Each structure stands twice: as C-alpha cells, then as structure tokens.
C-alpha positions as CSV (number, residue, x, y, z in Angstrom):
1,C,0.2,0.4,-0.1
2,I,1.6,3.5,-1.2
3,F,-0.5,4.9,1.9
4,A,1.6,2.8,4.4
5,L,3.2,4.2,7.3
6,I,6.0,2.9,9.0
7,T,4.7,1.2,12.3
8,G,7.3,-1.3,15.1
9,C,4.9,-4.1,14.4
10,N,4.9,-3.5,10.4
11,S,6.1,-6.9,9.1
12,T,6.0,-5.7,5.3
13,A,8.3,-3.0,6.3
14,P,12.1,-2.4,5.5
15,K,14.6,-3.6,7.9
16,V,16.3,-0.3,9.2
17,V,18.9,0.5,11.3
18,E,17.8,4.4,12.5
19,N,20.7,5.7,14.4
20,A,23.1,4.3,11.9
21,A,27.0,5.7,11.5
22,P,27.8,7.9,9.0
23,G,28.4,5.7,5.8
24,A,27.1,2.6,7.1
25,L,23.9,0.9,5.5
26,A,20.8,2.0,7.3
27,C,18.3,0.1,4.7
28,S,17.9,-1.2,1.4
29,V,15.5,-1.6,-0.6
30,G,14.1,-2.3,-3.8
31,D,15.0,-6.1,-5.6
32,Q,18.1,-7.6,-4.0
33,A,19.0,-8.9,-7.5
34,A,18.8,-5.3,-9.3
35,G,22.0,-4.4,-11.1
36,R,21.9,-0.7,-10.2
37,V,22.2,0.6,-7.1
38,I,21.8,4.2,-6.1
39,Q,23.5,4.9,-2.6
40,V,20.7,7.7,-1.2
41,E,22.1,10.3,1.9
42,V,19.1,12.1,3.3
43,W,18.9,15.4,5.1
44,R,16.1,17.3,7.0
45,G,15.7,20.3,8.8
46,R,15.0,20.6,12.4
47,E,10.9,22.0,12.8
48,D,8.8,19.8,14.6
49,S,6.7,18.8,11.7
50,L,9.5,16.8,10.0
51,L,10.3,14.5,12.9
52,A,8.5,12.1,11.3
53,Y,10.8,11.8,8.7
54,G,13.3,9.4,10.3
55,V,14.8,6.6,8.8
56,G,12.1,4.0,8.5
57,H,9.7,6.4,6.9
58,V,12.3,7.5,4.2
59,C,13.2,3.1,3.9
60,Q,9.6,3.2,3.2
61,R,8.6,5.7,0.1
62,L,12.0,4.3,-1.6
63,E,10.4,0.9,-1.2
64,D,7.3,2.6,-2.3
65,V,9.3,4.0,-4.9
66,S,11.0,0.9,-5.7
67,R,7.9,-0.9,-6.0
68,Q,6.0,1.1,-8.4
69,L,8.8,1.6,-10.9
70,L,9.7,-2.0,-11.1
71,T,6.0,-1.8,-12.8
72,Q,7.7,0.3,-15.6
73,G,10.9,-1.5,-16.4
74,V,13.1,-0.1,-14.0
75,N,14.8,-2.5,-11.4
76,L,16.7,-0.3,-8.6
77,R,17.7,-0.7,-5.5
78,F,18.0,2.0,-2.9
79,E,20.6,1.8,0.1
80,V,20.4,4.8,2.6
81,L,23.4,5.2,4.7
82,G,24.1,6.6,8.1
83,S,21.2,8.6,9.6
84,V,18.9,11.2,8.5
85,Q,21.1,14.3,8.7
86,I,19.1,17.3,10.3
87,H,20.5,20.3,9.8
88,T,19.2,24.5,11.3
89,G,18.2,26.5,8.0
90,L,16.5,23.2,6.4
91,G,13.1,24.1,7.0
92,R,12.2,26.3,4.0
93,A,14.0,26.1,0.8
94,N,14.8,28.6,-1.9
95,N,16.8,28.7,-4.9
96,H,20.2,30.2,-2.9
97,L,19.9,27.3,-0.6
98,M,19.2,24.8,-2.5
99,Q,22.5,25.2,-4.7
100,S,24.6,25.4,-2.4
101,I,23.6,21.7,-1.3
102,Q,26.5,19.3,-3.2
103,A,26.2,15.0,-3.7
104,A,29.3,12.9,-3.3
105,E,29.5,11.1,-6.6
106,G,28.0,8.6,-7.0
107,Q,25.4,9.3,-4.9
108,L,21.8,10.7,-4.8
109,K,21.3,13.4,-1.6
110,L,17.7,13.4,-0.8
111,V,17.0,16.7,1.4
112,I,13.6,16.8,2.8
113,V,11.9,20.1,4.1
114,D,9.1,21.9,5.3
115,A,8.3,24.4,2.8
116,I,9.8,24.9,-0.5
117,A,9.8,28.7,-1.3
118,Q,10.9,28.7,-4.8
119,C,12.7,26.3,-7.7
120,G,13.9,28.5,-10.2
121,D,11.2,31.0,-11.7
122,A,8.4,28.8,-9.7
123,A,7.2,30.0,-6.7
124,G,3.9,29.3,-4.3
125,Y,3.1,25.7,-3.5
126,I,5.5,23.8,-4.6
127,L,6.0,19.7,-3.8
128,G,9.4,18.9,-4.7
129,C,12.0,20.7,-6.7
130,T,15.4,19.4,-8.7
131,P,17.6,22.3,-8.6
132,Q,19.5,21.1,-11.4
133,L,18.6,19.0,-14.3
134,G,20.5,15.6,-14.3
135,R,22.1,16.6,-11.4
136,P,21.7,13.9,-8.3
137,V,20.1,16.5,-5.7
138,L,16.3,16.6,-5.4
139,Y,14.1,18.0,-2.4
140,V,10.4,17.1,-1.7
141,K,8.1,19.4,0.5
142,R,7.1,17.1,3.6
143,H,3.6,15.4,2.8
144,D,0.6,17.0,3.3
145,S,-2.8,14.3,2.6
146,F,-5.2,16.6,2.9
147,N,-3.6,19.2,0.3
148,D,-1.1,16.6,-1.6
149,R,-3.2,15.4,-4.1
150,A,-0.5,12.7,-5.4
151,P,1.1,10.3,-3.6
152,E,4.5,10.7,-1.5
153,W,6.1,8.1,-3.3
154,V,5.3,10.4,-6.8
155,I,6.5,13.1,-5.6
156,W,10.2,11.4,-4.8
157,A,9.8,9.7,-8.0
158,H,9.3,12.5,-10.1
159,E,12.1,14.3,-8.6
160,M,14.5,11.6,-9.0
161,G,13.2,11.9,-12.2
162,H,14.4,15.3,-13.0
163,A,17.3,14.3,-11.2
164,A,18.3,11.1,-14.7
165,A,16.9,14.8,-16.7
166,L,14.2,14.1,-17.5
167,Y,12.0,16.9,-18.5
168,H,8.1,17.6,-17.7
169,P,6.4,16.3,-21.2
170,D,3.8,19.4,-20.0
171,A,3.9,22.8,-18.9
172,P,1.3,25.0,-17.4
173,G,-1.4,26.1,-19.5
174,L,-1.4,23.5,-21.7
175,A,-2.7,20.2,-22.0
176,T,-1.5,17.8,-19.0
177,V,-0.7,13.9,-19.1
178,P,-1.8,13.3,-15.3
179,E,-1.1,9.8,-15.7
180,R,2.8,10.3,-16.6
181,I,4.6,10.6,-13.2
182,M,6.8,13.6,-15.0
183,T,3.0,15.5,-15.4
184,Y,4.2,18.8,-14.7
185,M,1.4,18.8,-11.7
186,P,1.3,15.2,-9.9
187,M,-1.9,13.2,-9.4
188,P,-3.2,10.2,-8.0
189,Q,-3.1,8.4,-10.9
190,S,0.4,9.8,-11.9
191,S,2.0,6.0,-12.3
192,V,3.1,5.8,-15.5
193,L,6.6,5.9,-17.2
194,A,6.9,6.4,-20.8
195,T,9.7,4.3,-22.5
196,Y,12.4,6.5,-22.9
197,E,11.8,7.6,-19.5
198,S,12.3,4.4,-18.0
199,A,16.0,3.8,-19.7
200,N,17.0,7.8,-17.7
201,F,15.7,6.3,-14.3
202,A,18.5,3.6,-15.1
203,Q,21.1,5.8,-15.2
204,L,19.9,7.7,-12.0
205,G,23.1,8.3,-9.6
206,S,25.5,7.2,-11.6
C-alpha cells in the first residue's frame, strides 16, 4: 500500500537501522538482485513538522518508489547510508539554499524540507524541486495528506526523474498528461513512465 506508514510491528516494512553511523547501511530496499544500486544520503530540517522523517519513513517511501517503478520496467535498489542528517536552515528551501548543497560522486542526496519557497522561476505551493536537471540532489516538501493530491512516492519519483535528466512532458497552461509520473502537476493516477523515461531512470545516481 503506497499510503502505509512505518510502525514498529509492520512486518512488511524494510529492515532499518535508525541510528546508523555515517556511511553505514541504514536500509536496503528494492530488488536485491537489481543491477543498479543507488546510495542515498538524507537530510532534513529541525522543524517539529519534519519529525516523522526518520530512516524508517524514508526507507518505506523508497521501497514504494522501487516497487512502483519496477512495474514500469525500472529495476532499482536504494541503499540509505547513515542516519537522517538534521540541519538548521533546511526548513524552508529557496534557490540560494538549494544550489549550495552538493552530492558526493555516485550518490543521490534527498533533502526533506517543511516548505519550498521557490524553484527556479516557480513560486507558490511547490511539492518538490531538483535545482539542476541531471544533478543528483533533490528536495521534497513534507507530505500533507490533506492538500497534496499525489501520493508521496509519486513526488519522490518525479523529482528523481529530474535528477535523471527528465523534463516535464507538459507545461503550465497547456494540456496535461496526468497519468505520467513526470507530469507538471502530479495526481493520484500519475504512475506511468514513457519508454525513454524508464531508460533514464536506469541511470539515476550514476
């Protein structure tokens, strides 16, 4: 279930180590036989609203992404390294902040914030932002189940698509393609990748 929350007794949840040392494996999710392994480093702000985003929640969402992308022919495994790193100043992201954070070579950096004030020229209610197309640093806003129409895994997968150099197949003011993960405005049904998009996802984090 893509809406499932991590609980201590959830036997289907990934096995996680909440207090993993820096660089140590906190969880591995996805097909263990997958040829592509994406190492993920996770940061978040200190706001109380972000307290739910420990390693357990992150690993479950990455498991959702992996499982859903597998139905599109994308076979990935995510390895979260270390504990979620908590930093002052990551509550509300803007262009300056987002451009200042770098990812180590061969890693994907996931930054979870309370709000995104701007993303390039865009402003307003922003669900996620990848500051530079093809660069493995992506920002996602904390999920609000009352106001965010798309499931959280869709938002994460959408931003990963940008990190894998994918554009929107539509644009503001034009006809949307709501069934596509990479649509400009993700919806609950946004679960489909085009064939060329699947090929890009296979290079995520490389």
